[in-house]
Backbone as CSV, one residue per row, in Angstrom:
resi,resn,N_x,N_y,N_z,CA_x,CA_y,CA_z,C_x,C_y,C_z
1,MET,150.960,20.123,61.964,149.942,19.714,61.056,148.995,20.594,60.731
2,THR,149.004,20.895,59.430,147.724,21.663,58.762,146.428,21.003,58.635
3,ARG,145.701,21.650,59.048,143.922,20.774,58.723,143.599,21.297,57.520
4,GLU,143.062,20.590,56.789,141.766,21.034,55.477,140.715,22.022,55.773
5,THR,140.098,21.381,56.779,138.857,21.940,57.005,138.563,22.009,58.702
6,LEU,137.609,22.768,58.948,137.731,23.699,60.385,136.422,22.552,60.840
7,LEU,135.925,21.647,60.315,134.896,20.574,60.685,135.699,19.532,61.253
8,GLU,134.810,18.962,62.510,135.486,17.718,63.263,134.301,16.714,62.742
9,PHE,135.081,15.766,62.044,133.906,14.382,61.970,134.156,13.603,62.774
10,PRO,133.021,12.735,63.098,131.695,12.900,62.135,131.246,14.133,62.907
11,CYS,129.919,14.692,62.141,129.260,15.843,62.272,128.052,15.984,61.689
12,ASP,127.065,16.406,62.180,125.774,16.861,61.702,126.083,17.973,60.723
13,PHE,125.628,18.295,59.413,125.674,18.927,58.090,124.786,19.374,57.527
14,PRO,124.281,20.105,57.614,123.037,20.691,57.007,123.471,21.558,55.285
15,LEU,122.868,20.581,54.440,122.696,21.246,53.001,121.582,21.976,52.790
16,LYS,121.883,22.993,51.991,120.273,23.516,51.340,120.576,23.479,49.832
17,ILE,119.348,22.632,49.263,119.449,22.274,48.025,118.347,23.019,47.486
18,MET,118.419,24.153,46.482,117.623,24.822,45.759,117.364,24.384,44.369
19,GLY,115.716,23.993,43.885,115.904,23.265,42.460,114.475,23.863,42.306
20,VAL,114.066,23.421,41.317,113.045,23.318,40.463,111.637,22.786,41.401
21,ASN,110.158,23.462,41.479,109.696,22.994,42.152,108.685,21.768,41.217
22,ALA,109.083,20.558,41.298,108.584,19.361,40.546,108.346,18.224,41.620
23,ALA,107.184,17.475,41.260,106.794,16.318,41.832,107.719,15.644,42.334
24,ASP,108.837,15.263,41.598,110.057,14.406,41.935,111.406,15.077,42.574
25,PHE,110.742,16.048,42.718,112.135,16.820,42.881,113.119,16.495,44.280
26,ALA,111.988,16.480,45.283,112.695,16.328,46.779,112.939,14.555,46.563
27,GLN,112.041,13.864,46.036,112.724,12.360,45.838,114.244,11.976,45.252
28,ALA,114.169,13.123,44.192,115.469,12.460,43.330,116.569,13.016,44.100
29,ILE,116.524,14.120,44.870,117.616,14.550,45.621,117.727,13.626,46.680
30,ALA,116.905,12.974,47.590,117.109,12.190,48.686,117.763,10.904,48.217
31,VAL,117.664,10.384,46.810,118.423,9.270,46.125,119.746,9.766,46.063
32,VAL,120.144,10.948,45.671,121.418,11.383,45.591,122.089,11.790,46.878
33,VAL,121.525,12.070,47.990,122.312,12.174,49.348,122.055,10.766,50.101
34,GLN,121.242,9.957,49.673,121.559,8.771,50.380,122.892,7.704,49.641
35,ASN,123.078,8.220,48.560,124.284,7.170,47.736,125.325,7.874,48.478
36,HIS,125.470,9.117,48.951,126.512,9.425,49.724,126.510,9.412,50.865
37,ALA,125.278,9.573,51.882,125.186,9.108,53.214,124.015,8.332,53.586
38,PRO,124.284,6.880,53.421,123.460,6.070,53.512,122.297,5.844,54.801
39,ASP,122.878,6.738,55.916,122.194,6.973,57.002,120.966,8.030,57.226
40,PHE,120.959,8.730,55.985,120.259,9.985,55.814,118.660,9.359,55.805
41,ASP,117.786,9.871,56.457,116.493,9.675,56.871,115.837,10.849,55.819
42,ALA,115.132,10.264,54.876,114.351,11.336,53.964,113.487,12.042,54.937
43,ALA,112.425,11.474,55.605,111.810,11.862,56.432,112.042,13.129,57.178
44,THR,113.502,13.280,57.007,113.911,14.477,58.012,114.055,15.842,57.566
45,MET,113.794,15.654,55.827,114.220,16.596,54.926,113.069,17.719,55.278
46,ALA,113.543,18.919,54.984,112.625,20.361,55.476,112.663,20.675,53.907
47,MET,111.015,21.073,53.911,111.064,21.702,52.206,110.461,22.776,52.572
48,ARG,110.679,24.263,51.638,110.222,25.239,51.525,110.153,25.587,50.248
49,ALA,108.881,25.821,49.804,108.662,26.663,48.208,108.764,28.034,48.300
50,SER,109.391,28.300,47.143,109.651,29.825,46.980,108.181,30.677,47.070
51,LYS,108.498,31.880,47.257,107.038,32.874,46.984,106.318,32.790,45.878
52,ALA,106.882,32.428,44.633,105.778,32.371,43.861,105.528,30.755,42.875
53,GLY,106.448,29.977,44.165,105.889,28.510,43.796,107.058,27.774,42.711
54,ASN,107.804,28.606,42.019,108.475,28.091,41.059,109.729,27.245,41.557
55,TYR,110.002,27.122,42.794,111.449,26.622,43.196,111.295,26.206,44.527
56,LEU,112.048,25.011,45.099,111.688,24.201,46.321,112.890,24.235,46.868
57,ALA,113.384,24.616,48.242,114.288,24.691,48.848,114.399,23.559,49.897
58,LEU,115.164,22.641,49.901,115.559,21.507,50.490,116.626,21.405,51.968
59,THR,116.553,21.469,52.586,117.348,21.481,54.191,117.426,19.682,54.264
60,CYS,118.798,19.333,54.197,119.182,17.838,54.236,120.139,17.993,55.221
61,THR,119.955,17.487,56.313,121.020,17.233,57.512,121.646,15.755,57.608
62,VAL,122.783,15.719,56.943,123.680,14.302,57.074,124.394,14.115,58.184
63,ARG,124.782,13.415,58.269,125.761,12.595,59.413,127.158,12.637,58.689
64,ALA,127.902,13.693,58.576,129.211,13.740,57.745,130.241,13.057,58.438
65,THR,131.007,11.983,57.753,132.372,11.524,58.060,133.379,11.712,57.756
66,SER,133.554,12.534,56.715,134.793,13.206,56.485,134.257,14.348,55.085
67,GLN,135.276,15.090,55.065,135.361,16.315,53.845,135.475,15.789,52.554
68,ALA,136.029,14.622,52.265,135.751,13.744,51.048,134.314,13.448,50.584
69,GLN,133.818,12.950,51.554,132.016,12.541,51.571,131.541,13.526,51.199
70,LEU,131.408,14.836,51.917,130.777,16.101,51.491,130.975,16.800,50.303
71,ASP,132.257,16.761,49.769,132.819,17.084,48.867,132.028,16.214,47.594
72,ALA,132.007,15.022,47.376,131.471,14.059,46.514,130.022,14.461,46.547
73,LEU,129.502,14.582,47.903,127.925,14.733,47.726,127.628,16.171,47.165
74,TYR,128.504,17.180,47.587,128.175,18.413,46.918,128.319,18.532,45.385
75,ARG,129.146,17.754,44.723,129.385,17.610,43.651,128.547,16.802,42.906
76,ALA,128.045,16.210,43.291,126.677,15.016,42.984,125.634,15.995,42.583
77,LEU,125.345,16.466,43.882,124.336,17.676,44.057,123.915,18.715,42.849
78,THR,125.271,19.383,42.756,125.276,20.225,41.590,125.463,19.844,40.316
79,ALA,125.684,18.711,39.943,125.751,18.182,38.640,124.276,17.517,38.419
80,HIS,123.197,17.712,39.419,122.015,17.410,39.023,121.459,18.347,38.242
81,PRO,120.388,17.820,36.960,119.668,18.947,36.301,118.696,19.288,37.263
82,MET,118.118,19.030,37.952,117.192,19.612,38.441,117.656,20.807,39.125
83,VAL,118.740,20.957,40.030,119.491,21.932,41.098,119.806,22.826,40.409
84,ARG,119.473,23.731,41.073,120.027,25.109,40.812,121.067,25.841,41.749
85,VAL,121.323,25.555,42.945,122.160,26.097,44.003,122.143,25.082,45.102
86,VAL,123.292,24.694,45.740,123.779,24.020,46.602,124.433,24.935,47.634
87,LEU,123.879,25.070,49.036,125.006,25.530,50.005,124.931,24.766,51.339
């Protein structure tokens, strides 16, 4: 049997999302994450501004239930116009 992922589901999976430091960036990202992981609590989101303050890094830890869920979430985040990088 070939496994497509090294992860065992369900698992807590941290995503780091970097984007423009705008007033509504964190809220916009929380909505995208909650669309794919309904139990995500936006209050647990960690935020850190870049040194110059132009960018904001968010860490969202989701309870991942499948690789397909993570793939769809990653695609949605990378397609968002405010997002620059997703790790």
